[in-house]
C-alpha positions as CSV (number, residue, x, y, z in Angstrom):
1,X,44.2,68.3,97.1
2,X,45.6,67.2,100.4
3,X,47.6,64.3,98.8
4,X,49.4,66.8,96.7
5,X,50.5,68.8,99.8
6,X,52.4,65.8,101.2
7,X,54.1,64.4,98.1
8,X,57.9,63.9,97.9
9,X,60.0,66.2,100.0
10,X,56.9,68.0,101.3
11,X,56.0,64.9,103.4
12,X,57.1,65.4,107.0
13,X,58.5,61.8,107.0
14,X,60.4,62.3,103.8
15,X,64.0,60.9,104.1
16,X,63.4,59.5,107.5
17,X,63.2,55.8,108.4
18,X,61.5,53.8,111.2
19,X,63.8,52.7,114.0
20,X,64.3,49.0,114.7
21,X,62.2,49.4,117.8
22,X,59.3,51.0,115.9
23,X,59.6,48.2,113.3
24,X,59.4,45.6,116.0
25,X,56.3,47.3,117.5
26,X,54.5,47.5,114.1
27,X,55.3,43.8,113.6
28,X,54.0,42.8,117.0
29,X,50.8,44.8,116.4
30,X,50.3,43.2,113.1
31,X,50.8,39.7,114.6
32,X,48.2,40.5,117.3
33,X,45.7,41.6,114.6
34,X,46.5,38.6,112.4
35,X,47.9,40.7,109.6
36,X,51.5,39.5,109.7
37,X,52.8,36.8,107.4
38,X,56.3,36.0,106.5
39,X,57.3,35.9,102.8
40,X,56.7,32.2,102.3
41,X,53.3,32.4,104.0
42,X,52.4,35.4,101.7
43,X,53.3,33.3,98.7
44,X,51.0,30.5,99.8
45,X,48.2,32.9,100.6
46,X,48.4,34.6,97.2
47,X,49.0,31.3,95.3
48,X,45.9,29.9,93.6
49,X,47.8,26.7,92.4
50,X,48.6,25.0,95.7
51,X,52.4,25.2,95.6
52,X,53.1,25.4,91.9
53,X,53.6,29.2,92.3
54,X,51.5,30.6,89.5
55,X,52.5,27.9,86.9
56,X,49.6,27.0,84.6
57,X,49.8,23.5,83.1
58,X,50.1,23.7,79.2
59,X,49.0,21.2,76.6
60,X,50.8,20.8,73.2
61,X,48.3,19.9,70.5
62,X,48.8,19.0,66.8
63,X,46.7,20.4,64.0
64,X,44.0,17.7,64.6
65,X,43.7,18.7,68.3
66,X,45.4,15.5,69.5
67,X,47.2,16.0,72.7
68,X,51.0,15.4,72.2
69,X,52.4,16.4,75.6
70,X,51.4,18.0,78.8
71,X,53.8,20.4,80.5
72,X,53.9,21.8,84.1
73,X,54.1,25.4,82.7
74,X,54.8,27.4,79.6
75,X,58.4,27.8,80.7
76,X,58.9,24.0,80.8
77,X,57.2,23.8,77.4
78,X,59.6,26.5,76.1
79,X,62.6,24.7,77.6
80,X,61.5,21.5,75.7
81,X,61.0,23.4,72.4
82,X,64.6,24.8,72.8
83,X,65.9,21.3,73.7
84,X,64.6,19.7,70.6
85,X,65.8,22.6,68.5
86,X,62.6,24.1,67.3
87,X,63.5,27.5,68.6
88,X,66.6,29.6,69.1
89,X,64.6,32.3,70.9
90,X,65.8,33.2,74.3
91,X,62.3,32.9,75.8
92,X,60.1,30.6,73.6
93,X,57.6,30.4,76.5
94,X,56.3,33.9,75.6
95,X,55.0,32.7,72.2
96,X,53.5,29.6,73.9
97,X,51.7,31.9,76.4
98,X,50.5,34.1,73.6
99,X,48.9,31.1,71.9
100,X,47.3,30.0,75.2
101,X,45.8,33.5,75.7
102,X,44.5,33.7,72.2
103,X,46.9,36.4,71.0
104,X,48.5,34.1,68.4
105,X,47.2,31.1,66.5
106,X,50.2,28.7,66.9
107,X,53.8,28.5,68.0
108,X,56.6,26.3,66.7
109,X,54.1,24.3,64.5
110,X,51.9,23.4,67.4
111,X,48.7,24.6,69.0
112,X,48.8,25.3,72.8
113,X,46.1,25.5,75.5
114,X,46.2,26.0,79.2
115,X,45.1,22.8,81.0
116,X,42.8,23.2,84.0
117,X,43.2,20.7,86.9
118,X,40.0,18.9,87.7
119,X,41.4,17.6,90.9
120,X,44.3,18.5,93.1
121,X,47.2,16.2,92.8
122,X,50.9,16.3,92.0
123,X,51.8,17.1,88.4
124,X,52.1,13.9,86.3
125,X,52.5,13.2,82.6
126,X,49.1,11.8,82.5
127,X,46.4,14.0,81.0
128,X,43.5,12.3,82.9
129,X,43.7,14.8,85.7
130,X,43.3,17.8,83.3
131,X,40.8,19.2,80.9
132,X,41.6,21.5,78.0
133,X,40.7,25.1,78.9
134,X,38.3,26.6,76.4
135,X,39.3,29.9,74.8
């Protein structure tokens, strides 16, 4: 295979680096083609949640499926669980995410579900702007 011939130190560009002038030319060409985006623009382009940077809202439910609390993310829910003393785990959000994904039944005595925004708005403690995602 041709790709095998150019791997590692067999590649003619191995160990070399582009000069600053070459980097500038590549950047200019990408800008002309519309392919260049700085880091914050790339995050916005790849972010499906409009600025929340990959956070999925999480709903805490009791055993009767009553909504107890709504959190901006599993991380925030995990921080709350640690704060009220239900967990001494370093990262309780992992268990919460496992429940939301269906890999675990419950965590810390609660059931958890991802909430799906039904309209775009800033996060609020109200649950009216969210629906419970089905498993």
